[in-house]
C-alpha positions in Angstrom: -21.6 -20.2 10.4 -20.8 -21.2 7.4 -17.8 -20.9 5.1 -17.0 -20.8 1.4 -14.1 -19.8 0.6 -14.8 -20.4 -3.5 -17.7 -18.1 -4.5 -18.7 -18.3 -8.4 -18.2 -15.7 -10.4 -21.0 -13.9 -13.0 -21.4 -16.0 -15.6 -21.7 -15.1 -19.3 -19.7 -12.1 -19.2 -16.4 -11.2 -19.9 -14.1 -9.9 -17.4 -14.0 -6.0 -18.5 -16.5 -5.1 -20.4 -17.8 -1.3 -20.5 -18.4 -1.0 -16.7 -17.7 1.4 -13.9 -17.3 1.5 -9.9 -15.1 3.2 -7.0 -12.7 2.2 -4.8 -13.2 2.3 -0.7 -11.5 -0.3 1.8 -13.8 -1.3 4.0 -11.7 0.3 7.1 -12.4 3.3 5.5 -16.8 2.8 6.0 -18.4 4.2 9.1 -19.6 2.4 12.2 -19.2 2.3 15.7 -16.6 0.4 16.4 -13.4 2.5 15.2 -13.4 0.8 12.0 -14.9 0.1 9.1 -15.9 -3.4 9.2 -17.9 -6.5 7.0 -20.9 -5.4 8.4 -24.2 -3.8 7.9 -22.5 -0.1 6.3 -20.6 -3.1 4.1 -23.8 -4.1 2.8 -25.7 -0.5 2.8 -22.1 0.6 0.7 -23.2 -2.2 -2.2 -27.1 -1.2 -1.8 -25.5 2.1 -2.9 -23.6 0.9 -5.8 -26.4 -1.1 -7.3 -28.6 2.3 -7.2 -26.0 4.2 -8.5 -25.5 1.5 -11.3 -21.6 0.2 -10.0 -20.4 -2.8 -11.0 -16.8 -2.3 -9.0 -15.9 -2.2 -6.0 -12.1 -2.2 -5.5 -11.0 -2.5 -2.2 -6.5 -2.5 -1.3 -5.4 -5.1 0.3 -7.7 -7.4 2.4 -3.9 -9.1 4.3 -3.3 -8.4 8.2 -1.7 -5.3 8.3 1.9 -5.3 9.9 4.4 -1.9 9.5 3.3 1.4 9.8 -1.1 0.1 9.4 -0.5 -0.3 5.5 -2.3 -3.2 3.6 0.6 -3.4 1.6 3.3 -4.3 4.3 0.7 -7.6 5.4 1.7 -10.4 7.9 0.2 -12.9 5.6 -0.1 -13.2 1.6 -3.5 -15.6 2.5 -4.9 -14.3 5.8 -7.8 -12.5 6.1 -7.0 -8.9 8.2 -9.0 -9.9 11.2 -9.9 -5.7 12.3 -12.4 -6.1 9.7 -14.7 -8.5 11.1 -17.9 -7.1 12.2 -18.7 -7.6 15.7 -22.2 -6.9 15.0 -22.2 -10.3 13.2 -20.5 -11.8 15.5 -23.3 -10.8 18.1 -25.5 -12.0 15.7 -24.1 -15.5 15.8 -23.6 -15.5 19.5 -20.1 -15.6 19.9 -20.5 -12.1 21.5 -23.2 -10.5 23.8 -24.3 -7.1 24.2 -22.3 -6.5 27.1 -19.0 -7.4 25.1 -20.1 -4.5 23.3 -20.6 -2.0 25.9 -17.0 -1.0 26.8 -16.0 -0.1 22.4 -13.0 2.8 22.7 -14.4 6.1 21.9 -13.2 6.9 18.9 -12.2 9.4 16.0 -15.5 8.8 13.3 -12.9 10.6 10.8 -9.9 8.8 11.4 -8.9 5.4 12.6 -7.0 5.4 15.7 -5.2 1.2 14.7 -3.1 1.9 17.8 -6.5 1.7 20.2 -8.9 -0.3 17.4 -6.7 -3.0 17.3 -5.9 -3.7 21.5 -9.6 -3.6 21.7 -10.5 -5.5 18.7 -8.5 -7.8 20.3 -9.6 -9.0 23.1 -12.9 -8.8 22.0 -12.0 -11.8 19.1 -10.3 -13.6 22.3 -13.6 -13.3 23.8 -15.3 -14.7 20.7 -13.3 -17.4 20.9 -13.8 -18.3 24.4 -17.8 -18.5 23.9 -17.3 -20.4 20.5 -15.9 -22.7 22.1 -17.9 -24.4 24.1 -20.4 -24.9 21.3 -21.5 -27.5 20.7 -19.2 -30.4 17.7 -22.2 -29.2 14.9 -21.6 -26.3 16.2 -18.0 -26.2 15.3 -18.2 -28.2 11.9 -18.1 -25.8 10.2 -14.5 -24.6 12.0 -13.3 -27.5 11.6 -13.5 -27.7 7.8 -12.7 -24.6 6.9 -9.4 -25.6 8.8 -9.1 -29.0 7.0 -9.4 -27.6 3.8 -7.1 -24.1 4.1 -4.1 -26.4 6.3 -1.8 -25.9 3.3 -1.4 -21.7 4.9 -3.4 -21.6 7.8 -1.4 -23.8 10.0 2.1 -22.0 9.8 -0.5 -18.2 9.5 -1.6 -19.1 12.8 1.3 -19.8 14.1 3.5 -17.5 13.2 0.8 -15.2 14.7 0.1 -16.8 17.7 4.5 -16.6 18.3 4.9 -12.8 17.3 2.3 -12.6 20.6 4.0 -14.2 22.5 6.9 -12.1 21.6 5.5 -8.9 21.8 5.0 -8.3 18.1 8.4 -8.5 17.4 9.1 -9.3 13.7 10.7 -12.8 13.6 14.0 -11.9 12.3 14.1 -11.1 15.9 12.5 -14.3 18.1 15.3 -17.2 19.4 17.2 -18.6 16.9 15.4 -22.1 16.9 12.3 -20.5 16.4 13.5 -17.9 13.7 14.8 -20.7 11.3 12.1 -23.1 11.9 14.0 -25.7 13.8 11.9 -29.1 13.5 11.8 -29.2 17.0 11.0 -25.8 18.3 8.1 -25.5 15.9 7.0 -29.1 17.8 6.9 -27.2 21.4 5.3 -23.7 19.9 2.7 -25.6 18.6 2.5 -27.6 22.1 2.8 -24.6 24.3 1.1 -22.1 22.1 -2.5 -24.4 21.1 -4.9 -22.2 22.6 -3.4 -19.5 20.9 -3.2 -21.3 17.6 -6.8 -22.2 17.2 -7.7 -18.6 18.6 -5.9 -17.4 15.3 -7.4 -19.8 13.4 -11.0 -18.9 14.9 -9.9 -15.4 13.7 -9.5 -16.2 9.6 -13.0 -18.5 9.4 -15.0 -15.8 11.4 -12.7 -13.7 8.7 -13.8 -15.2 5.6 -17.6 -16.3 6.2 -18.1 -12.7 6.8 -16.0 -11.5 4.3 -17.5 -14.0 1.3 -21.6 -13.6 2.9 -20.6 -10.0 2.1 -19.4 -10.8 -1.5 -21.7 -13.5 -2.3 -24.9 -10.6 -1.9 -22.7 -8.0 -3.5 -22.2 -10.4 -6.9 -26.1 -11.4 -6.4 -26.7 -7.6 -7.1 -24.6 -7.8 -9.5 -21.4 -6.0 -8.2 -18.3 -7.2 -8.8 -15.0 -7.2 -6.1 -11.7 -6.3 -7.4 -9.1 -7.2 -4.9 -5.3 -5.9 -4.8 -2.4 -7.8 -4.7 0.9 -6.1 -3.8 4.0 -8.2 -6.1 6.2 -8.3 -2.7 5.7 -9.4 0.6 7.0 -7.6 3.4 10.3 -9.6 5.8 8.2 -10.0 8.8 5.6 -12.1 6.9 4.6 -15.7 7.2 5.5 -16.1 3.5 8.7 -15.5 3.8 9.3 -17.2 7.5 7.6 -20.2 6.6 9.5 -20.1 2.7 12.9 -18.7 3.3 14.1 -20.6 0.2 12.3 -19.0 -2.3 13.8 -15.1 -1.4 17.2 -13.6 -1.4 18.5 -14.1 2.2 21.7 -14.8 3.6 22.7 -17.3 5.6 21.9 -15.8 8.6 17.7 -15.0 7.3 19.0 -11.7 6.0 18.0 -10.1 3.2 20.9 -9.7 0.7 18.7 -7.8 -1.8 15.9 -5.2 -1.5 12.9 -4.1 -3.4 12.1 0.0 -4.6 12.0 2.5 -8.1 15.3 4.2 -8.8 15.7 7.9 -9.5 13.0 9.6 -11.0 11.4 12.9 -11.1 9.7 11.9 -8.0 12.4 11.3 -5.9 16.6 12.3 -6.8 17.3 8.9 -5.1 14.7 6.4 -6.0 12.5 4.5 -3.4 13.8 2.5 -1.4 11.0 0.1 -0.1 12.8 -2.7 1.4 10.6 -6.1 0.6 13.1 -9.2 -0.3 13.6 -10.2 -3.4 12.5 -13.5 -4.9 14.2 -16.0 -5.8 12.5 -16.8 -9.6 14.8 -20.0 -10.6 13.8 -21.5 -7.6 10.3 -20.7 -7.7 10.7 -22.0 -11.7 12.0 -25.0 -10.7 9.3 -25.7 -9.0 6.4 -24.5 -11.4 5.8 -20.9 -9.7 3.8 -23.1 -6.5 3.6 -20.5 -4.1 2.6 -17.9 -6.8 -0.3 -20.9 -7.9 -1.4 -21.1 -4.3 -1.2 -17.2 -4.1 -3.0 -16.3 -7.3 -5.7 -18.8 -6.2 -6.2 -17.1 -2.9 -6.9 -13.9 -4.4 -9.7 -15.0 -6.2 -11.0 -16.9 -3.5 -12.3 -13.6 -1.8 -12.0 -11.0 -5.6 -13.8 -11.6 -9.0 -10.8 -9.3 -10.6 -7.1 -8.9 -9.1 -5.1 -5.3 -9.5 -1.9 -5.9 -9.3 0.5 -3.2 -7.5 4.2 -3.2 -9.7 3.2 -5.2 -11.8 6.0 -3.9 -13.9 8.3 -6.0 -11.7 6.9 -9.5 -13.2 8.8 -7.9 -16.6 11.9 -6.4 -14.4 12.5 -4.8 -11.2 15.2 -2.7 -9.7 17.4 -4.2 -7.4 19.5 -2.5 -4.1 21.6 -3.6 -2.3 20.8 -4.7 1.3 22.0 -2.2 3.8 21.8 1.0 0.5 20.1 4.2 2.1 18.9 5.1 -1.0 17.8 3.1 -4.2 20.2 4.9 -6.3 22.8 1.9 -6.6 20.7 -0.5 -7.8 20.0 -2.8 -10.8 17.6 -4.1 -13.6 16.7 -6.8 -13.4 14.5 -9.5 -15.5 11.1 -10.7 -13.9 10.4 -14.7 -14.8 8.1 -12.8 -17.7 5.7 -15.1 -19.4 6.5 -18.0 -17.8 4.7 -17.6 -14.3 1.3 -15.9 -16.1 1.5 -19.4 -18.3 2.1 -21.6 -15.4 -0.6 -20.0 -13.5 -2.9 -19.7 -16.8 -2.5 -23.6 -17.1 -3.1 -24.5 -13.5 -6.6 -21.4 -12.8 -7.6 -20.6 -16.5 -8.1 -17.0 -17.2 -7.6 -14.6 -14.9 -9.4 -11.3 -14.8 -6.0 -8.8 -13.9 -5.9 -5.8 -13.5 -1.9 -4.4 -13.9 -0.8 -1.4 -12.4 2.0 -0.3 -15.3 2.5 3.1 -14.1 6.5 4.5 -13.6 9.2 5.4 -16.0 10.5 2.8 -18.6 12.9 3.4 -21.5 11.2 2.4 -25.0 12.4 -1.1 -24.7 11.5 -2.3 -21.3 8.0 -0.3 -22.1 7.6 -2.5 -25.1 8.3 -5.5 -24.1 5.3 -5.1 -20.6 2.9 -3.9 -23.1 3.9 -7.1 -24.6 3.6 -9.0 -22.3 0.1 -7.8 -20.1 -1.6 -8.4 -23.9 -0.4 -11.6 -24.3 -2.1 -12.8 -21.5 -5.4 -10.0 -22.3 -4.5 -8.1 -19.1 -5.4 -4.0 -18.8 -2.8 -1.8 -18.1 -4.2 1.7 -16.0 -4.5 5.4 -16.8 -4.7 8.0 -14.2 -6.7 10.8 -15.5 -4.6 13.2 -13.1 -1.4 12.3 -14.4 -2.9 14.3 -17.7 -1.9 17.5 -16.6 0.9 17.6 -14.5 3.1 18.1 -17.7 5.8 15.2 -17.0 4.2 12.1 -17.9 3.5 12.5 -21.5 -0.2 11.8 -23.6 -0.2 8.7 -22.5 -2.8 9.8 -19.8 -5.3 12.0 -21.8 -8.4 10.5 -22.1 -8.4 10.9 -26.9 -5.4 8.5 -26.8 -6.6 5.6 -24.4 -7.0 2.3 -25.5 -10.4 0.7 -25.0 -8.9 -2.1 -22.4 -7.3 -0.3 -20.4 -8.7 0.7 -16.8 -8.8 4.5 -16.3 -8.9 6.1 -12.5 -9.6 9.9 -11.7 -7.5 8.8 -9.1 -5.9 6.3 -6.4 -4.9 5.7 -2.5 -1.7 7.2 -3.8 -2.9 10.4 -5.0 -4.0 14.2 -3.2 -8.1 14.4 -3.9 -9.0 16.1 -7.1 -10.1 18.8 -5.1 -6.9 18.7 -3.1 -5.0 18.5 -6.3 -6.3 21.1 -7.7 -6.6 23.5 -5.2 -2.8 22.5 -3.9 0.0 21.0 -5.4 -1.0 22.2 -9.0 0.5 24.6 -10.8 -1.5 27.1 -12.1 -0.8 26.1 -16.2 -1.8 22.1 -14.8 -5.1 24.3 -13.3 -5.9 25.9 -17.0 -4.6 23.0 -18.7 -7.4 20.9 -16.5 -9.8 22.9 -16.7 -9.5 23.7 -20.8 -9.4 20.1 -21.3 -12.3 18.9 -18.7 -14.4 21.6 -19.8 -15.1 21.8 -16.4 -15.4 24.6 -13.6 -13.3 25.0 -10.6 -16.4 24.4 -7.8 -16.6 21.3 -9.4 -13.5 20.0 -10.4 -14.3 16.6 -9.2 -17.3 16.2 -11.1 -15.7 16.9 -14.0 -13.0 14.7 -13.7 -15.5 11.4 -13.2 -17.1 12.8 -16.0 -14.3 13.0 -18.3 -13.0 8.9 -17.0 -17.3 7.6 -17.6 -16.9 9.3 -21.2 -13.8 7.9 -22.5 -13.6 5.1 -24.8 -12.0 2.8 -21.6 -13.3 -0.7 -20.9 -14.2 0.2 -17.2 -13.6 3.2 -15.3 -13.1 4.2 -11.3 -13.2 6.8 -9.0 -12.7 6.9 -5.4 -14.9 7.3 -2.6 -13.3 11.2 -1.6 -13.2 12.3 -5.4 -17.2 11.4 -5.2 -17.6 13.0 -2.5 -15.3 16.1 -3.8 -13.0 16.4 -0.5 -9.5 18.2 0.1 -6.4 16.9 1.0 -7.4 16.3 4.2 -9.1 13.4 3.1 -6.3 11.4 1.3 -5.1 8.1 1.8 -1.8 8.2 1.7 1.4 10.2 0.5 4.0 7.4 -0.5 7.4 7.4 1.0 6.1 8.9 4.1 4.6 7.5 7.9 2.2 10.0 8.2 0.0 9.2 11.4 -3.3 10.2 8.8 -1.7 7.6 6.3 -4.5 4.9 5.7 -6.9 6.2 9.0 -9.6 8.4 6.7 -13.1 7.4 7.1 -16.3 8.0 4.8 -18.8 10.1 7.3 -22.0 8.1 8.0 -25.1 9.4 5.4 -22.3 10.9 3.2 -23.3 8.9 0.4 -27.2 10.4 -0.9 -29.9 10.1 -3.0 -27.9 13.0 -4.4 -25.2 12.1 -5.1 -26.7 8.3 -5.6 -29.0 10.0 -8.9 -26.0 12.0 -10.2 -23.7 9.5 -10.9 -26.6 6.5 -11.7 -26.8 9.4 -14.2 -24.1 9.9 -15.7 -23.4 6.1 -15.8 -26.4 5.9 -18.1 -25.3 9.1 -20.3 -21.5 7.1 -20.7 -23.6 3.6 -21.1 -22.0 1.7 -18.3 -25.2 0.6 -16.9 -25.6 -3.5 -16.8 
């Protein structure tokens, strides 16, 4: 295998020309192994995007998942998710045999059963690693080169994951105190005793990045660009917090002193208590935001553009005392604002960022955030579904869009368009939507898509679920819940047929979004 962590961007092309695309997380791809991966079905999806005239493929975060299998609660901001590795490509590389794949579990084609899949695939990757270790030194050269090039984050992540495995996947805060506190002697002993497990974790990362970047190069060569996704915060149980505790508000016992969330609004009387440890922005500023520069560099190593979830947290964020039972008793605190992005762009040059700028704002904070985004040329988001809920104001109606924005029919956190229209919407909202969209109830999803595509927004995106006209059963996530269906939806094999291809391409040509 060969690996190239940095792929060249498409040249002579502004970051966000008038284009369109689809949102689909790789776990939602069809395939025989219980979870979507970056194998043949991912390449077929790229081929569909090309045939349908689409430029963008937006994913959810590609990091390894932790709590509740959410890609927004990753175990590392730098690592890739080994569950996305294609067994078929490992077979082709000689790291697996046909017999290795014969015992795959019987899984649903409609939902990911993470418990079953993670256990089976982890064991499969261990077998692949053992076979790979028998390869000649020449065959291992690329792996060694990868480990050396990525040592700044890989060494700590591999040790972190090996220790989690050693301690039954418990959070690092529950490990023996010397390991939790990163005592040098304890770490040295762990590296010695867990050497094989650490190398196995490095192998998984090498394979993931090899396979992902092969796919990305294929997509780029065919004119398809990747939009990645970066949560602003990181989970407490992550290699990032364990490795860099001084960058977070933790006490002497390594427990958070304040955590993330959002204040009460019309969605929730008590707000949302997310619970991520908050950054010590003063400490980060003192070293020139080095961790953030490294994080952005890693993000743009696997994507051509990056959507930042909860971007407003860079302007101001809701700080909640640790131990609070709700988000009510928090306060607004200033974020780093332009200082961070001045440092990032000075180090990396202009970066293609989509700012998730949704939520409740005072006029002052809205103006301040808009100024920050305009300063660096970061387009914000407009959710077309929100235009009809009679709470969001006029911001989400297409006749009020600026060109420099990204319109979404909905996101992974929304109900599907059909699910919203037939379920949670009111009679007034349905009436308003039909009037505005000039659509019909039996084709409401495509009425939304057509309206998004015809808008002046430079970028228009919809979900595959809405492209297929699916109901609430296909919803990707219900925020604030730990439902068993969150993050599990999978696309039926063959769903993106010729009829859908032709209809989407025709729409894209009519509204001049085809490259």
